[in-house]
C-alpha positions, 0 to 999 in steps of 0.5 A, a space after each residue: 500500499 502506498 501513501 495515496 492508498 493509505 490516505 484514501 482508506 483512512 479517509 473512508 474509515 474515519 469518514 473525513 476528507 482526504 485533506 483532513 487525513 493528510 493533515 492527520 498523517 503529517 501531524 503523526 509523522 511530526 509527533 513520532 519523529 519528535 518523540 523518537 528524537 526526545 525519548 528514543 521510543 514510541 509505542 503504537 498500540 496494536 501496531 508495535 514499538 519504534 525505538 532508536 538504538 545506536 550502531 557502534 563505530 566500525 570499519 567498512 569497505 568502499 565497494 568500488 575501491 576495496 579501501 577500508 574506511 571508518 564508519 562513525 557511530 550513528 542512531 538507527 530507527 528500529 521497529 518491533 511488531 506487536 504480538 497482535 499484529 504478528 498473530 494477525 499476519 501469520 
């Protein structure tokens, strides 16, 4: 499902206009992003948990030249599905 299809389905489910649904999704995106930045974790009931973890610095390789390069430590977003979602999909 792409963004356009998601907006259409949500608009029908919530009995709202597409414009209102777009604003809702935009607000949700901002809220989740801000929460991940400040708290590092967002729980979406029935869907799952989004967390930020740190990937340690490591040595990588440039695939074009084969030369070793240092990759710095960085934050990575991870998603863990809720058990109710896993059960429904399985």
